[in-house]
Residue frames relative to the residue before (quaternion, step in Angstrom):
aa qw qx qy qz dx dy dz
M 1.0000 0.0000 0.0000 0.0000 0.00 0.00 0.00
A 0.4154 -0.7265 0.4945 0.2348 3.57 -0.79 1.04
A 0.5415 -0.6140 0.4640 0.3383 3.55 -1.16 0.62
K 0.4989 -0.6457 0.4875 0.3105 3.55 -1.11 0.71
P 0.5094 -0.6292 0.4826 0.3341 3.59 -1.04 0.74
S 0.6420 -0.5774 0.3487 0.3644 3.57 -1.14 0.66
D 0.6382 0.5301 -0.3480 0.4365 3.62 1.00 -0.69
Q 0.6531 0.5011 -0.3054 0.4786 3.58 1.01 -0.79
E 0.6406 0.5137 -0.3168 0.4748 3.59 0.97 -0.84
F 0.6299 0.5523 -0.3235 0.4400 3.57 1.01 -0.86
V 0.6652 0.4999 -0.3009 0.4659 3.59 0.87 -0.98
E 0.6757 0.4936 -0.2993 0.4584 3.58 0.83 -0.94
F 0.6463 0.5280 -0.3202 0.4483 3.59 0.95 -0.85
V 0.6880 0.4798 -0.2861 0.4633 3.60 0.83 -0.98
I 0.6954 0.4808 -0.2848 0.4519 3.59 0.81 -1.00
K 0.6357 0.5254 -0.3386 0.4530 3.62 0.96 -0.77
G 0.6486 0.5113 -0.3154 0.4673 3.58 1.14 -0.55
L 0.6748 0.5097 -0.2807 0.4539 3.59 1.22 -0.48
V 0.7636 0.4559 -0.1981 0.4121 3.55 0.90 -0.98
D 0.5418 -0.6161 0.4746 0.3188 3.54 -1.35 0.32
H 0.7540 0.2913 -0.1595 0.5668 3.61 1.23 -0.48
P 0.0799 -0.8549 0.5107 0.0449 3.63 0.46 1.16
D 0.6060 0.5713 -0.3646 0.4164 3.61 1.13 -0.50
D 0.6620 0.5102 -0.2989 0.4605 3.60 1.21 -0.43
V 0.5330 0.6337 -0.4055 0.3871 3.60 1.26 -0.07
S 0.1356 0.7639 -0.6257 0.0809 3.56 -0.95 0.92
A 0.1306 -0.7737 0.6171 0.0594 3.53 -1.10 0.75
Q 0.1557 -0.7746 0.6096 0.0643 3.54 -0.92 0.99
R 0.2058 -0.7987 0.5603 0.0761 3.58 -0.86 0.97
T 0.0189 0.7759 -0.6301 0.0241 3.56 -0.90 0.97
V 0.1963 -0.7703 0.5996 0.0930 3.54 -1.13 0.73
D 0.0941 0.7706 -0.6271 0.0635 3.55 -0.98 0.90
E 0.7675 -0.3678 0.2446 0.4646 3.60 -1.24 -0.21
M 0.6370 0.5271 -0.3248 0.4592 3.60 1.21 -0.40
G 0.6669 -0.4515 0.3106 0.5049 3.58 1.21 -0.39
V 0.6857 -0.4390 0.3754 0.4429 3.53 -1.20 -0.65
L 0.0915 -0.7689 0.6309 0.0495 3.55 -1.00 0.87
I 0.1157 -0.7697 0.6259 0.0490 3.54 -0.80 1.07
T 0.1537 -0.7851 0.5980 0.0498 3.54 -0.67 1.18
L 0.1818 -0.8163 0.5465 0.0427 3.53 -0.60 1.23
K 0.0735 -0.7683 0.6352 0.0290 3.56 -0.99 0.92
V 0.0164 0.7893 -0.6123 0.0427 3.56 -0.94 0.98
N 0.6550 -0.4668 0.4044 0.4354 3.54 -1.33 0.18
P 0.5733 -0.6196 0.4039 0.3525 3.65 -0.91 0.82
E 0.6337 0.5433 -0.3355 0.4367 3.60 1.07 -0.65
D 0.7002 0.4825 -0.2573 0.4590 3.59 1.21 -0.51
M 0.4072 0.7473 -0.4611 0.2511 3.60 1.24 -0.12
G 0.6520 0.5304 -0.3230 0.4351 3.59 0.93 -0.83
Q 0.6601 0.4994 -0.3040 0.4717 3.57 1.02 -0.79
V 0.6533 0.5091 -0.3198 0.4602 3.59 1.00 -0.76
I 0.7142 0.4363 -0.2588 0.4823 3.57 0.87 -0.92
G 0.2686 -0.7922 0.5073 0.2071 3.58 0.97 -0.82
R 0.6716 -0.4800 0.3738 0.4229 3.53 -1.33 0.20
S 0.8439 -0.0112 -0.0672 0.5321 3.55 -0.77 1.15
G 0.6483 -0.5551 0.3152 0.4149 3.60 1.14 0.58
Q 0.3462 0.7892 -0.4607 0.2123 3.56 1.25 0.20
N 0.6514 0.5069 -0.3343 0.4550 3.64 0.92 -0.78
A 0.6643 0.4956 -0.3066 0.4680 3.59 0.89 -0.91
R 0.6513 0.5160 -0.3135 0.4597 3.59 0.95 -0.86
S 0.6569 0.5087 -0.3052 0.4653 3.59 0.97 -0.85
L 0.6488 0.5125 -0.3174 0.4644 3.57 0.96 -0.83
R 0.6432 0.5135 -0.3215 0.4682 3.60 0.98 -0.79
T 0.6269 0.5263 -0.3351 0.4665 3.59 1.04 -0.74
L 0.6687 0.4885 -0.2993 0.4739 3.57 0.91 -0.89
L 0.6321 0.5311 -0.3334 0.4553 3.59 1.05 -0.69
R 0.5980 0.5470 -0.3613 0.4610 3.58 1.09 -0.61
V 0.6386 0.5168 -0.3174 0.4737 3.58 1.05 -0.78
V 0.6455 0.5054 -0.3138 0.4790 3.58 0.94 -0.90
G 0.6667 0.5055 -0.2996 0.4585 3.58 0.96 -0.87
A 0.6411 0.5255 -0.3270 0.4538 3.58 0.96 -0.84
K 0.6233 0.5444 -0.3312 0.4532 3.57 1.05 -0.75
N 0.7553 0.3418 -0.1779 0.5302 3.58 1.13 -0.71
N 0.4551 -0.7076 0.4256 0.3332 3.61 1.29 0.30
A 0.5750 0.5488 -0.3974 0.4585 3.58 0.90 0.94
R 0.3716 -0.6795 0.5772 0.2590 3.53 -1.20 0.53
V 0.0824 -0.8164 0.5716 -0.0036 3.57 -0.57 1.19
N 0.0710 -0.7864 0.6136 0.0049 3.56 -0.85 1.05
L 0.2536 -0.7620 0.5807 0.1336 3.54 -1.21 0.61
K 0.0727 -0.7588 0.6466 0.0287 3.53 -0.99 0.95
I 0.1932 -0.7617 0.6090 0.1075 3.56 -0.79 1.05
E 0.2996 -0.7881 0.5150 0.1546 3.54 -0.46 1.25
E 0.3970 -0.7072 0.5345 0.2379 3.54 -0.88 0.99
P 0.4912 -0.6903 0.4410 0.2961 3.60 -0.76 1.00
E 0.6273 -0.5527 0.4116 0.3627 3.54 -1.21 0.65
G 0.8471 0.1869 -0.1417 0.4769 3.55 -0.91 0.92
S 0.5146 0.6324 -0.4466 0.3685 3.58 1.18 0.08
T 0.1486 -0.7693 0.6138 0.0969 3.52 -1.14 0.57
R 0.3924 -0.6942 0.5502 0.2476 3.50 -0.97 0.84
P 0.4779 -0.6396 0.4954 0.3422 3.56 -0.97 0.69
P 0.5112 -0.6527 0.4448 0.3389 3.59 -0.92 0.79
R 0.4784 -0.6505 0.5067 0.3022 3.52 -1.09 0.76
P 0.4823 -0.6554 0.4800 0.3277 3.56 -0.92 0.77
A 0.4454 -0.6874 0.5065 0.2693 3.54 -0.96 0.90
K 0.4924 -0.6343 0.4978 0.3276 3.52 -1.07 0.71
N 0.2542 -0.7677 0.5727 0.1341 3.51 -0.88 0.95
D 0.1853 -0.8257 0.5276 0.0738 3.54 0.00 1.33
S 0.5575 0.6120 -0.4049 0.3883 3.61 1.14 -0.45
M 0.6030 0.5557 -0.3572 0.4472 3.58 1.11 -0.65
S 0.6969 0.4575 -0.2868 0.4720 3.58 0.83 -0.95
N 0.6231 0.5326 -0.3463 0.4563 3.61 1.06 -0.66
E 0.6320 0.5249 -0.3304 0.4647 3.57 1.03 -0.77
A 0.6492 0.5152 -0.3209 0.4585 3.57 0.98 -0.83
V 0.6514 0.4979 -0.3148 0.4782 3.58 0.99 -0.81
D 0.6423 0.5168 -0.3288 0.4607 3.60 0.98 -0.81
D 0.6313 0.5352 -0.3369 0.4489 3.60 1.04 -0.72
L 0.6644 0.5172 -0.3043 0.4455 3.57 1.10 -0.66
K 0.5956 0.5671 -0.3660 0.4355 3.57 1.17 -0.52
L 0.2040 -0.8126 0.5387 0.0888 3.55 -0.68 1.07
C-alpha cells in the first residue's frame, strides 16, 4: 500500500480532530491538469463542525491547504462531499415588505 501524500494526511488529521465520528472521515486525492483535488467525506452529523459557522472552518482549511500546496509546488483544492440524502435547510427569504413598511413609517 502506497503512503498517503502529505496534503491528504493533513486534511484527515485536522478533520478527525474536529469531528465526533473520526472513524467516518475519509479523503480521496485526485490529480489532473488543474492541480490536486481532495474530496472529503464525513459523517452527516459532523457536517456542521467541518464547515463551521458561516463556513469559517472550511475556509480556514482551504487556506492552510494552499500553503501546503505551495510548499510542494502544487495547487490543492478541497471539496467537501455532501452526505447521501442530506438536505440543506432552505434559506429564509428576504422579507422586503418589512423594510418597505419601515420606510413608509418614516415618510411624514
